[in-house]
C-alpha positions in Angstrom: 37.0 10.7 -17.1 37.6 7.0 -16.6 35.4 4.2 -15.5 36.4 2.0 -12.7 37.8 -1.4 -13.6 37.0 -3.2 -10.4 35.4 -6.5 -10.9 31.7 -6.7 -10.0 30.7 -9.2 -7.3 28.4 -12.0 -8.4 24.7 -11.4 -8.0 23.0 -12.8 -4.9 20.6 -15.7 -5.2 17.8 -13.2 -4.8 18.7 -11.8 -8.2 18.8 -15.1 -10.1 15.4 -14.6 -11.6 16.1 -11.2 -13.2 19.0 -9.3 -14.8 18.6 -5.6 -14.3 19.8 -4.8 -10.7 16.7 -3.0 -9.3 14.4 -5.0 -7.0 12.2 -5.0 -4.0 12.6 -7.5 -1.1 9.5 -8.3 0.9 10.0 -9.7 4.4 7.4 -12.4 5.2 8.6 -12.3 8.9 7.8 -8.5 9.1 4.4 -8.9 7.6 3.5 -11.7 10.0 4.8 -9.7 12.9 2.9 -6.6 11.9 -0.4 -8.6 11.5 0.0 -10.2 14.9 0.8 -6.9 16.5 -2.3 -5.2 15.0 -4.5 -8.2 15.9 -3.3 -7.9 19.5 -5.0 -4.4 19.6 -8.4 -5.9 19.0 -10.9 -7.8 21.0 -11.4 -11.4 20.1 -14.6 -10.8 18.2 -13.2 -8.2 15.8 -11.7 -9.6 12.5 -9.3 -8.1 10.1 -9.6 -7.3 6.3 -6.2 -7.0 4.6 -6.1 -4.1 2.2 -4.1 -5.5 -0.7 -5.3 -3.1 -3.4 -2.8 -1.3 -5.6 -0.5 -4.3 -5.7 -0.5 -4.5 -1.9 0.8 -0.9 -1.7 3.6 -2.0 -3.9 4.7 -5.0 -2.1 3.0 -7.5 -4.5 -0.6 -8.5 -4.4 -0.1 -12.3 -4.0 2.9 -12.0 -1.6 0.9 -10.0 1.0 -2.3 -11.8 0.4 -0.7 -15.2 1.1 0.6 -13.9 4.5 -2.7 -12.3 5.4 -4.7 -15.5 4.7 -2.2 -17.6 6.6 -2.6 -15.3 9.6 -6.4 -15.6 9.5 -7.7 -12.6 7.5 -11.5 -12.7 7.2 -11.4 -10.8 4.0 -9.0 -9.3 1.3 -9.7 -5.8 0.1 -8.9 -4.9 -3.6 -9.7 -1.8 -5.8 -10.8 -3.5 -8.9 -12.4 -6.6 -10.6 -9.0 -7.2 -12.2 -7.2 -7.5 -8.8 -9.9 -9.8 -7.5 -9.7 -12.1 -10.6 -5.8 -12.2 -10.2 -6.4 -13.5 -6.6 -9.0 -16.1 -7.8 -6.7 -17.2 -10.6 -3.9 -17.7 -8.0 -6.2 -20.0 -6.0 -7.4 -17.7 -3.2 -10.9 -18.8 -2.0 -11.1 -16.2 0.8 -13.9 -13.5 0.5 -12.7 -10.6 -1.6 -14.2 -7.1 -1.2 -13.9 -4.6 -4.0 -13.3 -1.3 -2.2 -14.7 1.0 -4.7 -17.7 1.8 -6.9 -17.8 -0.4 -10.0 -18.3 1.1 -13.4 -19.4 0.3 -16.1 -22.2 -2.0 -14.9 -21.3 -4.5 -17.6 -18.4 -5.6 -15.4 -21.0 -6.9 -12.8 -21.2 -10.3 -14.5 -17.7 -11.0 -13.4 -18.6 -10.7 -9.8 -20.8 -13.8 -10.1 -18.2 -15.7 -12.2 -15.3 -15.1 -9.7 -17.3 -14.9 -6.5 -16.3 -11.3 -5.7 -18.1 -9.0 -3.2 -18.9 -5.6 -4.6 -19.3 -2.2 -2.9 -22.7 -0.7 -3.5 -23.1 3.0 -3.2 -26.2 3.7 -5.3 -29.7 2.3 -5.7 -29.1 2.1 -9.5 -26.2 -0.3 -9.0 -28.1 -2.3 -6.4 -31.0 -2.7 -8.8 -28.8 -4.0 -11.7 -27.0 -6.5 -9.4 -30.4 -7.6 -8.0 -31.7 -8.4 -11.5 -28.5 -10.3 -12.5 -28.7 -12.3 -9.3 -32.3 -13.2 -9.8 -31.7 -14.2 -13.3 -28.8 -16.5 -12.1 -30.9 -17.7 -9.2 -28.2 -16.5 -6.8 -27.9 -14.2 -3.8 -24.9 -11.9 -4.1 -23.2 -10.8 -0.9 -22.7 -7.0 -1.0 -21.2 -4.2 1.2 -22.9 -0.9 1.4 -20.7 2.3 1.4 -21.8 5.2 3.5 -20.2 8.7 3.1 -19.8 9.9 6.6 -17.8 12.9 5.6 -15.0 11.8 3.2 -16.8 13.0 0.1 -15.6 10.4 -2.3 -18.2 7.6 -2.9 -21.0 6.5 -0.7 -24.5 7.4 0.2 -24.8 10.5 2.4 -25.7 10.2 6.2 -29.2 11.8 5.8 -30.3 9.2 3.3 -28.2 6.3 4.4 -30.8 4.4 6.6 -33.5 4.5 3.8 -30.8 3.4 1.3 -29.8 0.4 3.4 -33.4 -0.6 4.0 -34.2 -0.5 0.3 -31.2 -2.6 -0.7 -31.9 -5.1 2.1 -35.4 -5.7 0.4 -33.9 -6.9 -2.8 -34.0 -10.7 -2.7 -31.0 -11.1 -5.0 -28.7 -9.3 -2.6 -27.4 -10.2 0.8 -26.3 -7.1 2.8 -23.3 -8.7 4.3 -21.5 -5.5 5.3 -21.9 -1.7 5.9 -18.9 0.5 6.0 -17.5 4.0 5.8 -14.0 5.6 5.4 -12.3 8.2 7.5 -10.9 11.4 6.0 -8.2 12.2 8.5 -8.0 9.6 11.3 -4.2 10.2 11.3 -4.4 13.9 12.2 -7.9 15.0 13.3 -9.4 13.3 16.3 -12.6 15.4 16.5 -13.6 15.0 12.9 -12.8 11.2 13.0 -15.1 10.8 16.1 -17.8 12.8 14.5 -17.7 10.6 11.3 -17.8 7.5 13.5 -20.7 8.7 15.5 -22.7 9.6 12.4 -22.0 6.2 10.8 -22.8 4.2 14.0 -26.0 6.1 14.4 -27.1 4.9 10.9 -26.1 1.4 11.8 -28.1 1.5 15.0 -31.1 2.9 13.2 -31.4 0.2 10.7 -30.7 -2.4 13.4 -33.5 -1.1 15.5 -36.2 -1.2 12.7 -39.3 -3.2 13.5 -39.0 -7.0 13.3 -39.0 -8.0 9.6 -37.2 -4.8 8.5 -34.1 -4.9 10.6 -30.7 -4.9 8.9 -28.0 -6.3 11.0 -25.0 -7.2 8.7 -22.2 -9.5 9.9 -19.5 -6.9 9.0 -19.5 -3.3 10.3 -16.2 -1.7 9.4 -14.6 1.7 9.3 -11.2 1.6 10.9 -8.2 2.0 8.7 -4.6 1.5 10.1 -4.5 4.8 12.1 -8.1 4.4 13.4 -7.3 0.8 14.4 -4.6 2.1 16.7 -6.0 5.4 17.8 -9.8 4.8 18.2 -10.9 1.5 19.6 -14.5 2.6 19.4 -14.3 2.4 15.6 -13.4 -1.2 15.4 -16.9 -2.5 14.7 -16.8 -6.2 13.7 -13.9 -5.8 11.3 -11.0 -3.4 10.7 -9.0 -2.7 7.5 -5.3 -2.4 8.1 -3.2 -1.5 5.0 -0.2 0.8 5.6 0.4 -0.6 9.2 0.3 -4.2 7.9 3.2 -3.2 5.6 5.2 -1.8 8.5 4.8 1.9 7.8 3.7 4.1 10.8 0.2 5.3 9.8 0.3 8.6 11.8 3.0 10.7 13.4 4.5 9.1 16.6 2.7 5.8 15.9 6.0 4.0 16.6 5.7 5.3 20.3 2.6 3.1 20.8 3.1 0.1 18.4 6.2 -1.7 17.1 6.0 -2.1 13.4 8.6 -3.6 11.1 9.0 -2.3 7.6 8.3 -5.1 5.2 9.8 -3.6 2.0 13.4 -3.0 1.2 14.1 -1.4 -2.2 17.5 -2.1 -3.7 19.7 -1.4 -6.7 23.4 -1.7 -7.5 26.3 0.5 -8.7 26.6 -0.1 -12.4 29.2 2.6 -13.4 31.9 4.6 -11.6 33.9 7.6 -12.7 35.9 10.6 -11.4 34.9 14.0 -12.6 36.9 17.2 -12.2 35.6 20.4 -10.6 33.3 22.2 -12.9 31.8 19.1 -14.4 28.0 18.8 -14.8 25.8 15.8 -13.9 22.5 14.9 -15.7 19.8 16.8 -17.5 19.7 20.6 -17.5 23.1 20.8 -15.7 21.4 21.3 -12.3 24.5 20.0 -10.5 28.0 21.2 -11.1 31.0 19.7 -9.3 32.6 22.0 -6.7 35.5 19.6 -6.2 36.9 16.5 -7.9 34.0 14.1 -7.4 33.6 10.3 -7.6 30.2 9.5 -9.1 28.4 6.2 -9.0 25.5 5.5 -11.4 22.7 3.3 -10.2 20.3 1.1 -12.1 17.1 2.9 -10.9 15.2 5.9 -12.2 11.7 7.5 -12.3 10.5 4.7 -14.5 11.0 2.4 -11.5 9.2 4.9 -9.2 12.1 6.8 -7.8 10.6 10.3 -7.7 12.1 12.9 -9.9 11.7 15.3 -7.0 14.6 13.6 -5.3 16.9 15.3 -7.8 19.8 17.0 -5.9 17.8 16.3 -2.7 17.4 12.6 -1.9 19.8 10.1 -0.5 20.7 6.5 -0.8 22.7 4.0 1.3 26.0 2.5 0.1 28.4 0.8 2.4 26.2 1.7 5.3 26.5 5.4 4.6 24.0 8.1 3.5 25.1 9.5 0.1 23.5 12.3 -1.9 21.8 12.1 -5.3 23.5 14.3 -7.9 21.5 16.1 -10.6 18.3 15.0 -12.0 16.9 11.6 -11.5 16.6 10.1 -15.0 14.2 7.5 -16.5 16.4 4.5 -15.9 19.5 5.7 -13.9 20.5 8.0 -11.0 23.8 9.3 -10.1 25.2 9.7 -6.4 28.3 11.2 -4.9 30.5 8.5 -3.4 33.5 10.7 -2.9 33.3 10.7 1.0 32.9 7.0 1.0 36.1 6.7 -0.9 37.8 9.2 1.5 36.7 7.2 4.4 38.6 4.1 3.2 35.5 2.3 1.8 36.3 1.8 -1.9 33.0 1.9 -3.9 33.0 -0.8 -6.5 30.8 -1.7 -9.5 28.2 -4.1 -8.2 27.9 -2.6 -4.7 24.5 -2.9 -3.2 22.5 0.3 -2.9 19.5 0.7 -0.6 16.9 3.1 -1.6 14.3 2.2 1.1 15.3 0.1 4.0 18.2 -0.5 6.4 21.9 -1.0 5.6 24.2 -1.3 8.6 23.2 1.3 11.3 21.5 3.6 8.7 17.9 3.4 7.5 15.9 5.3 4.9 12.2 4.9 5.4 9.3 5.3 2.9 8.1 8.2 5.0 11.5 9.9 4.8 11.6 9.5 1.0 8.0 10.8 0.9 9.1 13.9 2.8 11.8 14.5 0.1 9.3 14.1 -2.6 6.6 16.2 -1.0 4.1 13.4 -0.8 3.2 10.6 1.6 4.4 7.0 2.1 1.4 5.6 0.3 2.3 7.2 -3.0 6.0 6.2 -2.6 5.2 2.5 -2.1 2.4 2.4 -4.7 4.6 4.2 -7.2 7.3 1.5 -7.3 7.1 0.4 -10.9 5.7 -2.8 -12.2 8.9 -3.5 -13.9 10.7 -3.8 -10.5 10.7 -7.4 -9.4 9.3 -8.2 -6.0 11.2 -11.0 -4.2 9.8 -12.7 -1.0 12.3 -13.2 1.7 11.3 -15.8 4.3 14.4 -15.7 6.5 
């Protein structure tokens, strides 16, 4: 076996800030376009919270948040105090909602220090926050989570109205929002409508209480990306787009009703080339054996970068605008692909050639959803799973 001796092309300007050729490019133009497209589906009195938790679904917390704020987001939604602090440290002054139940309660003091809005899903948490706020002579904005049928966190529908009223009585807390989350708005119309009806009945009940006891928060929110597009009656006063903001269709056939632009492109480069004879094995456990003389390219990406190991002998990548199969097991830091047919078609594969893992190259495209199908998961996990060691580069062109 002999390695190719072709000279590698120089790295692009995008790669000047890192050395290992595995990176993600984020399109600011696509993010802006998606935001405006989603906004056009709303009435003028409905605002948008950008869900930027989990490092903005892999696109980069600060990158996505800057675009959302520029486009007029009313709120940013994160999953932890740490993400909220990262935004504050980067200079964001916009309201930030922590979309989860905080534990342990000792972390509550950071909410006051960094002006973060917590989700409250129990009277115990409400009482601790109320005492802290009273001691600090402050009134802390909070959002109350109602479990309308998801079964994760939140107060159940039968007890929700009493819970909301009890929290609203606490002088240290300002009930700024009430919300719920749908279990299957992408696939189950009946269940989604039932959840929405149950939740809205609670909102109406606390709003119709006698004068002096009424609870009418500014923010009533329940719609995720798919509900935003499929169920206008769930818009409330604020919606929470995540996946659609990043350009991934949030339910089957969504692209038939809305034009979304993928905002993430995941790239690598060919770092090694060789010819192997028939009968040669590739990668761990010898799961791939050459049935012909094969030209093999090694890429600088592996499962430690977030490329699912389930793509072994099954996934594809783009090189030279052509789909090429992954050979053998995806390894921790490298992956091998078959470039024989590329060579036979007159396109000499060279060391340094650009590889697209998710995104478009020429007329071909591999989407996050397609990779998810190969890996037997969903696009959320694919995007969130792209490793922290993979640089995120913002493209503004």
